[in-house]
C-alpha positions in Angstrom: 14.1 -19.0 78.3 14.5 -15.4 77.4 12.9 -15.3 74.4 9.7 -17.3 75.7 9.6 -15.2 78.8 9.8 -12.0 76.6 6.9 -13.2 74.0 4.4 -14.3 76.8 5.0 -11.5 79.1 4.0 -9.1 76.1 0.5 -10.4 76.5 -0.2 -8.0 79.4 0.9 -5.1 77.5 -0.7 -5.4 74.1 -3.6 -3.5 75.0 -2.0 -0.3 76.0 -1.5 1.8 72.6 -4.8 0.1 71.5 -6.9 1.9 74.1 -8.0 4.6 71.6 -9.0 1.9 69.0 -10.7 -0.1 71.4 -12.8 2.9 73.0 -13.7 4.0 69.5 -15.2 0.6 68.5 -17.3 0.0 71.5 -18.2 3.8 72.0 -16.9 4.5 75.4 -14.6 7.1 76.8 -10.9 6.5 76.6 -10.0 6.6 80.1 -12.7 4.0 80.7 -11.3 1.5 77.9 -8.3 2.2 79.8 -9.7 -0.2 82.6 -8.8 -3.2 80.4 -5.2 -2.4 81.5 -5.4 -2.8 85.3 -7.8 -5.9 84.8 -4.9 -7.3 83.0 -2.2 -6.6 85.6 -4.6 -7.5 88.5 -5.1 -10.9 86.6 -1.6 -11.3 86.6 -1.2 -10.7 90.3 -4.3 -13.4 90.9 -2.5 -15.7 88.8 0.8 -15.4 90.5 -0.8 -16.0 93.9 -2.8 -18.8 93.3 -0.8 -20.9 90.6 3.0 -20.1 90.6 3.2 -21.4 94.1 2.3 -24.8 92.6 5.8 -24.7 91.1 7.1 -25.9 94.1 4.8 -28.9 94.1 4.1 -30.2 90.7 6.6 -30.8 87.7 7.3 -27.0 86.5 7.4 -27.9 82.8 4.0 -29.6 82.8 2.8 -26.5 84.3 4.1 -24.2 82.0 3.2 -25.9 79.1 -0.7 -26.1 80.5 -0.8 -22.7 81.6 0.4 -21.6 78.1 -2.2 -23.6 76.4 -4.8 -21.6 78.4 -3.0 -18.2 77.7 -3.9 -19.0 73.8 -7.6 -19.7 74.9 -8.0 -16.5 76.7 -6.6 -14.5 73.8 -8.7 -15.9 71.4 -11.5 -14.9 73.5 -10.4 -11.1 73.3 -10.0 -11.3 69.6 -13.6 -12.3 69.0 -15.4 -10.2 71.9 -18.3 -8.9 71.0 -19.2 -6.5 73.7 -16.6 -4.5 76.2 -17.6 -6.5 79.0 -16.5 -9.7 77.5 -13.4 -8.0 76.5 -12.7 -7.1 80.4 -13.4 -10.4 81.1 -10.7 -11.7 78.6 -8.6 -9.3 79.8 -8.3 -10.6 83.3 -8.0 -14.3 82.1 -5.1 -13.2 80.0 -3.6 -11.6 82.8 -4.0 -14.8 85.3 -2.8 -17.2 82.4 0.3 -15.0 81.2 2.2 -16.0 84.6 4.6 -18.3 82.5 7.5 -15.9 82.8 7.6 -16.1 86.5 7.2 -20.2 86.3 10.3 -19.9 84.0 12.5 -17.5 86.2 12.4 -19.8 89.5 13.4 -22.8 86.9 16.5 -20.9 85.5 17.4 -20.0 89.1 17.4 -23.6 90.4 19.3 -24.5 87.2 22.0 -22.0 87.6 25.0 -22.0 89.7 25.0 -19.7 92.9 27.7 -17.4 91.5 26.1 -16.9 88.3 22.4 -16.9 89.2 22.4 -13.1 89.1 23.6 -12.7 85.5 21.3 -15.6 84.8 18.2 -13.8 86.4 19.2 -10.8 84.4 19.5 -11.9 81.1 16.3 -13.9 81.3 14.9 -10.5 82.9 16.7 -8.5 79.7 14.0 -11.1 77.5 11.1 -10.0 79.8 11.6 -6.3 80.0 12.3 -6.1 76.1 8.9 -8.3 75.6 7.2 -5.6 77.9 8.6 -2.7 76.0 8.2 -3.7 72.5 5.1 -5.3 72.8 3.8 -1.7 72.8 5.5 -0.9 69.4 4.0 -4.2 67.9 0.7 -3.6 69.1 0.5 0.1 68.3 1.8 -1.1 64.6 -0.7 -3.7 64.2 -3.4 -1.8 65.5 -3.3 0.8 62.9 -2.5 -1.6 59.9 -5.4 -4.3 60.9 -7.2 -3.2 63.8 -6.6 -4.0 67.7 -8.5 -7.8 67.2 -5.5 -8.7 64.8 -3.0 -8.1 67.7 -5.0 -10.9 70.1 -4.9 -13.2 67.4 -1.4 -12.8 66.4 -0.4 -13.1 70.1 -2.3 -16.4 70.4 -0.5 -17.8 67.2 2.9 -16.6 69.0 1.7 -18.3 72.2 1.0 -21.7 70.4 4.3 -21.4 68.9 6.1 -21.1 72.0 4.0 -23.7 73.4 5.8 -26.6 71.1 9.2 -24.3 71.8 9.0 -25.1 75.4 7.9 -28.9 75.1 11.1 -29.7 73.3 13.4 -27.5 74.9 12.7 -27.2 78.4 14.1 -29.4 81.1 12.1 -31.7 83.2 12.3 -30.0 87.1 11.5 -32.4 90.2 9.1 -30.4 92.6 10.4 -30.3 96.7 7.3 -29.4 98.2 5.1 -32.3 99.4 2.5 -30.9 101.6 -1.2 -30.2 100.1 -2.1 -27.0 98.2 -3.7 -25.4 101.2 -0.4 -26.0 103.4 1.5 -24.6 100.0 -0.6 -21.1 100.3 -0.4 -20.9 104.1 3.3 -21.1 103.5 3.3 -17.9 101.5 1.9 -15.9 104.9 4.7 -17.5 106.8 7.4 -16.6 104.6 6.0 -12.9 104.8 6.1 -13.1 108.5 9.5 -14.8 109.0 11.7 -13.0 106.0 12.3 -9.2 106.6 14.3 -8.9 103.3 11.4 -10.2 101.4 9.0 -7.9 102.9 11.4 -5.0 102.4 12.1 -6.0 98.9 8.2 -6.7 97.9 7.4 -3.3 99.4 9.8 -1.3 97.4 8.9 -3.2 94.0 5.3 -2.3 94.5 5.6 1.1 94.9 8.1 1.1 92.2 5.8 -1.1 89.8 2.8 1.4 90.6 4.8 4.3 88.9 5.5 2.3 85.9 2.1 1.2 85.7 0.6 4.8 86.0 3.1 6.1 83.8 2.9 3.9 80.6 -1.0 3.9 80.9 -1.5 7.9 80.8 1.3 8.2 78.3 -1.0 6.7 75.5 -3.6 9.4 76.6 -1.0 12.5 76.6 0.2 11.3 73.2 -3.0 10.7 71.7 -4.3 14.3 73.0 -3.3 18.0 72.1 -0.7 18.9 71.0 0.7 15.3 69.8 -2.6 13.5 68.4 0.1 10.7 67.6 -2.0 7.6 66.3 -1.0 4.2 68.1 1.3 3.0 65.8 3.5 6.3 66.7 2.9 5.8 70.5 3.8 2.3 70.3 7.5 3.2 68.8 8.0 4.8 72.2 8.7 1.3 73.5 11.7 1.3 71.6 13.0 3.9 73.6 12.5 1.9 76.7 13.5 -1.4 75.1 17.2 0.2 74.6 17.3 0.8 78.6 16.8 -3.0 78.8 20.2 -3.8 77.9 21.2 -2.5 81.3 19.5 -5.9 82.8 22.6 -8.4 82.3 24.9 -5.6 84.0 22.7 -4.9 87.1 22.5 -8.8 87.3 26.1 -9.0 87.6 26.2 -6.2 90.3 24.2 -8.6 92.4 26.7 -11.6 91.7 29.2 -9.2 93.3 27.1 -8.4 96.3 26.2 -5.2 95.6 22.3 -5.7 94.7 20.8 -3.4 97.7 22.9 -0.4 96.2 21.6 -1.0 92.7 18.1 -0.8 94.3 18.6 2.5 96.0 20.0 4.1 92.5 17.1 2.8 90.8 14.5 4.2 93.0 16.4 7.6 92.9 16.3 7.0 89.1 12.7 6.8 89.0 12.1 9.8 91.1 14.3 12.2 88.5 12.1 10.5 85.6 9.1 12.1 86.8 10.6 15.6 87.7 11.6 15.6 84.2 8.1 14.5 82.9 6.4 17.3 84.6 8.2 19.8 82.9 8.1 17.7 79.4 4.4 17.5 78.9 4.6 19.3 75.6 8.4 17.8 74.8 9.1 14.8 73.1 12.7 15.1 73.8 11.9 15.5 77.6 9.5 12.3 77.5 12.0 10.0 75.7 14.7 11.0 78.3 12.4 10.4 81.1 11.3 6.9 79.6 15.2 6.1 79.9 15.3 6.9 83.1 12.1 5.4 84.3 13.2 1.9 82.6 16.7 1.7 83.8 15.3 2.7 87.0 12.9 -0.1 87.4 15.5 -2.5 86.1 17.6 -1.6 88.7 15.1 -1.9 91.5 13.4 -5.2 90.3 16.4 -7.2 89.3 18.4 -6.4 92.2 15.3 -7.3 94.3 14.4 -10.3 92.6 18.1 -11.6 92.8 18.1 -10.8 96.8 15.0 -12.7 97.5 16.2 -15.9 95.3 19.2 -16.1 97.5 16.9 -16.7 100.5 15.5 -20.4 100.5 16.2 -22.2 97.6 13.6 -24.7 98.2 11.0 -22.3 98.4 11.9 -20.2 95.3 8.5 -20.5 93.4 6.8 -19.3 96.7 9.2 -16.3 97.5 8.6 -15.4 93.8 5.0 -15.6 94.3 5.3 -13.2 97.1 7.2 -10.6 95.7 6.0 -10.6 92.3 1.9 -10.8 93.5 2.6 -7.6 95.0 4.8 -6.0 92.3 2.0 -6.4 89.8 -0.8 -5.5 92.3 1.2 -2.3 92.5 1.2 -2.2 88.5 -2.6 -2.6 88.5 -2.9 0.0 91.5 -0.8 2.3 89.6 -2.9 2.0 86.3 -6.1 2.7 87.9 -4.4 5.3 90.2 -2.7 7.1 87.2 -5.9 7.2 85.4 -7.8 8.8 88.2 -5.0 11.2 88.5 -5.3 11.9 84.7 -9.1 12.7 85.1 -8.6 15.1 88.1 -5.6 17.2 86.7 -4.1 15.6 83.6 -0.3 15.0 83.1 0.8 17.2 85.8 -1.2 15.5 88.5 0.3 11.8 87.1 3.4 13.3 87.4 3.2 14.9 90.7 1.6 11.7 91.9 4.2 9.1 90.8 7.0 11.2 92.6 5.1 11.0 95.7 5.2 7.0 95.2 9.1 7.4 94.3 9.5 9.0 97.6 7.7 6.5 99.5 9.8 4.0 97.7 13.2 5.7 98.9 11.8 6.2 102.2 11.0 2.2 102.8 14.7 1.9 101.4 15.9 4.3 103.8 14.3 3.1 107.0 15.5 -0.4 106.1 19.1 0.3 105.4 20.5 -1.9 107.9 19.6 -4.6 105.8 22.4 -4.3 103.4 22.4 -7.9 101.6 
C-alpha cells in the first residue's frame, strides 16, 4: 500500500521541475506555466471532496481500480497536449483522479488494530511523502533527457502497472454507509459542524500545506534563475533532500500511538516557521536551502501524520468522510499556497515568498495555541 500510494501521488508533482521546459515549448512566461501546479492541486481537492466519500458507500477496492484507470487516461491527455490550455485541463484531471492514496489510507486504517494505527498510517505516509519528493527528482531527470512529455507517458505506464498490482493484492472492504450520495455529501458538513478536533486539525493542516505548496513551486523559479541557473534535473535532485526527512514518518506515527499526537503537531508548526527564517537568509546559499528543505519536510510530516492519526480516531464508520474533509481543505491550502507563492514571487521575489510563508506558519501556530485545550 505504501508503494502504490507513493507512485500514484507522484502524479501531482511531476510537473513542478518541468515548468521551465513547458514554458519554453509553449512560449509563455515561467510564472504563467506555473499555473499547472496549482490546477493539479485544486483538482486533487475537488476529487477528494466529491469522490473519496464514496469509499464509505461503495466497495473501496473497486473504486480504487476505476479511479486508477481514469488517472492513466488523464496522464495520456497531458502527454499529447498540443496547447497549454489542453495541458491545463489535463492537469486538473490528473489532480481529480490521483486521489487513490486517500482511498488507500482509510482502507489501511480500517484493517489495522487501534494500538497500531498510528504506525500503519505513518508507514504508508512514508511511501506517500517519498513519492511526493522523489517525483520531482525523477521528472527533472526525465525532462532533461527526453523532454517533459516523456514524464507523463512514463507516469501513465506506472499507474497502469499499479492497477494490476492492486487488482491482485488489495483486499475487498465492505462499505458501511447506506444512504444516498446527497446524504453522503451532506454528512460532510455535519462532521465539520459537530467535530471540533476535525476543524482544528484541518485548519492547521491547510496553513501548513499552503507553505509547502508555495515553497516547492517558487523554489523551481529560484534555482533556475540567477545565481544558480540550474537545469530541471539538478532542481529535481533537491527532492532527494526532502525525501530523507520522510524517514521520520513512522517515528511520528509511533508517537501518535503513545498519545502524543498533538505535541508533534506543535513542534511541526514551529519547525516550518524556522525553515522560512532560514530560507529568508539563504536565497543564494545551497547549504542554507538544503537545511531549510529538511526542516520544512520533517515539519510537514509532524503536522500531517499526527493530525491524520487524530482525525482517524474520531468515528471509525466515517473514516473516508473524515479524510475527505481533512484532505480536501489541506490540498485547497496547497493549491492556494502555490498561487500565493507565485504572486509573492512576482511582487518581491524569494524574500517576499519567505516572509509570506512565515506569516502562514505564524497563523498555524496561532490556531494551535488558541485550541490548546484540545489535547487529544
